[in-house]
C-alpha positions as CSV (number, residue, x, y, z in Angstrom):
1,M,-38.3,12.8,-7.3
2,K,-36.9,14.7,-10.4
3,K,-33.5,15.1,-8.5
4,R,-33.5,11.5,-7.7
5,S,-33.9,10.6,-11.6
6,V,-31.0,12.8,-12.4
7,L,-28.8,11.2,-9.8
8,S,-29.8,7.5,-11.2
9,M,-29.0,8.7,-15.0
10,K,-25.6,10.1,-13.9
11,L,-24.7,6.8,-12.0
12,L,-25.8,4.5,-15.3
13,I,-23.5,6.9,-17.2
14,V,-20.3,6.2,-15.1
15,L,-21.3,2.5,-14.8
16,S,-21.4,2.3,-18.5
17,L,-18.2,4.2,-19.0
18,L,-16.4,1.9,-16.6
19,I,-17.5,-1.4,-18.3
20,S,-16.5,0.2,-21.7
21,L,-12.9,0.9,-20.4
22,L,-12.5,-2.6,-18.5
23,S,-13.8,-4.5,-21.4
24,G,-11.6,-2.6,-23.9
25,C,-8.5,-3.1,-22.0
26,G,-9.2,-6.8,-21.6
27,S,-9.7,-7.3,-25.2
28,S,-6.9,-5.5,-26.4
29,G,-4.2,-6.3,-23.7
30,D,-3.9,-10.1,-24.2
31,L,-5.0,-11.6,-27.7
32,S,-3.9,-15.0,-26.7
33,K,-7.2,-15.1,-25.1
34,S,-8.7,-14.4,-28.3
35,Y,-6.3,-16.6,-30.2
36,P,-6.3,-20.1,-28.2
37,L,-2.9,-21.8,-28.2
38,E,-3.1,-25.1,-30.1
39,S,0.1,-26.8,-30.4
40,V,3.9,-26.6,-29.1
41,N,7.3,-27.6,-30.2
42,K,10.1,-26.8,-27.8
43,E,13.8,-28.0,-27.6
44,G,16.0,-25.6,-25.8
45,T,15.7,-22.2,-27.0
46,A,14.1,-23.3,-30.0
47,T,10.4,-22.6,-29.6
48,S,7.4,-22.7,-31.8
49,Y,3.8,-21.8,-30.5
50,V,0.8,-22.1,-32.9
51,Y,-2.6,-20.2,-32.1
52,R,-5.7,-20.3,-34.0
53,A,-7.8,-17.6,-35.1
54,V,-11.3,-18.7,-35.8
55,G,-13.0,-17.1,-38.7
56,Q,-10.2,-14.7,-39.8
57,T,-8.4,-14.8,-43.0
58,V,-4.5,-14.3,-43.1
59,P,-4.7,-10.8,-44.3
60,E,-7.1,-9.6,-41.4
61,V,-4.9,-11.4,-38.8
62,A,-1.6,-9.7,-40.3
63,K,-3.4,-6.2,-40.0
64,E,-4.6,-6.7,-36.6
65,L,-1.0,-7.8,-35.4
66,S,1.0,-5.3,-37.2
67,D,-1.3,-2.7,-36.2
68,D,-0.9,-3.5,-32.6
69,R,3.0,-4.2,-32.8
70,K,4.9,-2.9,-35.8
71,P,7.2,-5.6,-37.2
72,D,10.5,-5.1,-38.6
73,Q,9.2,-6.4,-41.9
74,I,6.0,-7.9,-43.3
75,S,5.6,-10.0,-46.4
76,P,3.3,-8.9,-49.1
77,E,-0.3,-9.7,-48.6
78,D,-1.5,-13.0,-49.6
79,P,-4.6,-14.7,-48.6
80,E,-2.6,-18.0,-47.8
81,R,0.6,-17.1,-46.2
82,M,2.3,-14.2,-44.6
83,F,5.0,-13.3,-42.5
84,L,5.7,-10.8,-39.7
85,V,9.3,-10.5,-38.7
86,Y,10.4,-9.1,-35.1
87,D,13.8,-8.9,-33.2
88,K,13.5,-12.3,-31.5
89,E,10.5,-14.0,-33.3
90,W,8.8,-14.6,-36.5
91,Y,5.2,-14.6,-37.2
92,H,3.8,-17.0,-39.7
93,L,0.6,-16.8,-40.6
94,Q,-1.0,-19.7,-42.7
95,Q,-4.7,-20.5,-43.9
96,D,-5.7,-24.0,-42.3
97,P,-5.8,-26.2,-45.1
98,D,-8.3,-28.3,-43.3
99,K,-10.3,-25.3,-42.2
100,K,-9.8,-22.8,-44.6
101,E,-12.0,-19.9,-42.7
102,D,-9.5,-20.2,-40.1
103,T,-5.9,-18.8,-39.8
104,L,-3.0,-20.7,-38.0
105,I,-0.6,-18.1,-35.8
106,E,3.0,-19.6,-35.7
107,V,5.1,-17.8,-33.4
108,D,8.8,-19.2,-34.0
109,S,11.8,-18.0,-32.2
110,K,14.9,-17.2,-34.3
111,E,16.8,-20.2,-33.2
112,Y,13.7,-22.3,-34.3
113,V,13.8,-20.7,-37.8
114,Q,17.5,-21.1,-38.1
115,K,17.3,-24.7,-37.2
116,N,14.1,-25.9,-39.1
117,Y,12.9,-23.5,-42.0
118,D,14.1,-23.9,-45.7
119,S,16.1,-20.7,-46.4
120,S,15.0,-21.1,-50.3
121,F,11.3,-21.1,-49.1
122,L,11.7,-17.9,-47.1
123,Q,13.1,-16.0,-49.9
124,G,9.6,-15.9,-51.5
125,Y,8.3,-13.8,-48.6
126,I,11.3,-12.1,-46.8
127,A,14.1,-9.8,-48.1
128,A,17.1,-11.7,-48.7
129,S,19.3,-9.7,-46.3
130,I,16.9,-10.4,-43.3
131,I,17.3,-14.4,-44.4
132,G,21.2,-14.0,-45.0
133,N,21.8,-12.4,-41.5
134,L,19.7,-15.1,-40.1
135,F,21.3,-18.1,-41.7
136,D,24.8,-16.9,-42.1
137,S,25.3,-17.0,-38.2
138,I,24.9,-20.9,-38.4
139,G,26.6,-21.7,-41.7
140,R,23.6,-22.1,-43.9
141,S,22.2,-25.3,-42.3
142,G,18.3,-25.1,-41.7
143,G,16.1,-27.9,-42.9
144,S,13.1,-28.3,-45.0
145,Y,10.2,-27.2,-42.6
146,R,7.8,-25.0,-44.4
147,G,5.4,-24.1,-41.6
148,Y,2.8,-26.0,-39.3
149,S,0.4,-26.2,-42.0
150,S,2.5,-28.5,-43.8
151,K,4.1,-30.1,-40.8
152,D,3.1,-33.7,-42.3
153,V,5.0,-33.2,-45.5
154,Y,7.7,-31.0,-44.5
155,Q,8.6,-31.7,-41.0
156,P,10.5,-29.9,-38.5
157,K,14.4,-30.7,-38.2
158,Q,14.2,-30.6,-34.3
159,G,11.5,-32.0,-32.0
160,S,7.8,-32.5,-32.9
161,Y,4.7,-30.9,-32.2
162,R,2.1,-31.8,-29.3
163,Q,-1.0,-30.5,-27.8
164,A,-0.7,-27.5,-25.6
165,T,-0.7,-28.2,-21.7
166,V,-1.8,-25.8,-19.0
167,D,1.8,-24.9,-18.5
168,D,2.5,-24.0,-21.9
169,K,-0.4,-21.6,-22.1
170,K,1.1,-19.8,-18.9
171,I,4.4,-19.5,-20.6
172,S,3.3,-19.1,-24.2
173,P,4.7,-15.7,-25.8
174,P,2.0,-12.6,-25.9
175,L,0.8,-11.7,-29.3
176,T,0.4,-8.1,-28.3
177,V,1.8,-5.3,-26.3
178,E,0.0,-3.9,-23.2
179,K,-2.4,-1.1,-23.4
180,K,-4.0,1.4,-20.9
181,G,-7.2,3.5,-21.1
182,A,-8.5,6.3,-19.2
183,I,-11.9,8.3,-18.3
184,T,-11.4,12.0,-18.5
185,R,-14.2,14.6,-17.7
186,R,-15.9,16.1,-20.5
187,G,-16.0,20.0,-20.9
188,T,-12.5,20.8,-20.0
189,S,-9.7,21.5,-22.5
190,N,-7.0,19.7,-20.2
191,S,-7.3,16.2,-18.4
192,T,-4.6,17.6,-15.9
193,T,-5.3,20.6,-13.8
194,S,-2.8,23.2,-12.5
195,N,-1.8,21.3,-9.3
196,G,-0.7,18.4,-11.5
197,K,-3.4,16.0,-10.7
198,D,-5.3,14.0,-13.2
199,D,-8.6,15.4,-13.7
200,T,-11.2,12.7,-13.9
201,I,-14.7,12.0,-13.3
202,F,-13.8,10.8,-9.9
203,S,-11.8,14.1,-8.9
204,R,-11.7,17.5,-9.9
205,G,-8.9,20.1,-9.8
206,T,-8.9,22.4,-6.6
207,N,-7.6,25.1,-8.5
208,D,-9.8,25.3,-11.2
209,S,-12.3,28.6,-11.0
210,T,-15.1,27.0,-12.8
211,T,-15.4,24.1,-10.5
212,S,-18.5,24.3,-8.5
213,K,-19.3,22.5,-5.4
214,G,-22.8,21.1,-4.1
215,T,-23.7,20.7,-0.4
216,I,-26.3,18.5,1.2
217,K,-29.0,20.2,2.6
218,R,-32.1,18.8,4.6
219,G,-35.3,20.2,3.6
220,S,-38.2,21.0,5.9
221,D,-39.8,17.9,4.7
222,G,-37.1,15.5,5.8
223,G,-35.8,15.1,2.0
224,S,-32.2,15.7,1.0
225,S,-30.4,16.9,-2.0
226,I,-27.0,16.2,-3.3
227,F,-26.9,19.2,-6.0
228,G,-25.6,22.7,-5.7
229,S,-28.0,25.0,-4.2
230,S,-28.4,28.8,-4.7
231,S,-27.5,31.2,-2.2
232,S,-31.1,31.8,-1.1
233,S,-31.1,28.2,0.0
234,N,-27.9,28.3,2.0
235,T,-29.4,30.8,4.4
236,S,-31.0,29.9,7.6
237,K,-34.7,30.1,8.1
238,K,-35.6,32.9,10.4
239,S,-37.3,32.1,13.5
240,I,-41.0,33.2,13.8
241,S,-41.9,34.7,17.0
242,K,-45.1,36.8,18.3
243,P,-44.6,40.4,17.7
244,K,-44.0,42.5,21.0
245,T,-46.8,45.1,22.1
246,R,-47.2,47.2,24.8
247,S,-50.1,48.5,26.9
248,G,-51.2,52.2,27.3
249,S,-54.4,54.3,28.0
250,G,-55.9,57.0,26.2
251,K,-59.1,59.0,25.4
252,I,-61.2,60.4,22.8
253,S,-62.2,64.2,23.2
254,R,-64.7,65.7,20.8
255,R,-63.4,69.3,19.2
256,S,-65.2,72.2,20.2
257,K,-67.2,74.1,17.3
258,R,-66.1,77.6,16.6
259,R,-68.6,80.3,15.8
């Protein structure tokens, strides 16, 4: 009974580790599930996707995104508006004016920024060298756009925003990079055995001198055990047989008494 309790405890620990690993991978692998897609504006290669971070401030979202994927440049911390600049896209984080506890995450392609944003507006947040390289390639045209939170006042030059469809959600740009997790066996200094195989809770290195193996033995009472046993339990039981005897005859004589 005691051995069965120990076995049940081990199984519970393994299941807990697996659940923690799966939930961890799921939450960090794709933040678009945590940040639902709200609006889309597309015209050719110029695309803009808007996500909503519920109950998170602009600096909180900026830190979460930059920790997961380091930007080429990030604007100074600001409670209302921040920019994260990457190679092919810009993240424009804005406090929702209608719901100030939420943050709007606008993911704009470089083409969308070039064709729609007001370059003088960006100079207050992004280095002049980056803005110059971006707008010089199109002859400093741009527009008067200043972000989704003010789209009703400063409208984009091309296209218009609409509610995201199912197809839009499938092709929307990811907000994070893929992460992987692993479960390693405790009590060893290395997670890789000498034979080059990963040492996890499901497999142990065959060349490990400290590795012990258990066997399954059936006891005399019909029960069984999966735990390692001592050398005495590995010896087979000796058969009990009736001792051999032999028959014989004898006599008892009385010794004579010397005088």
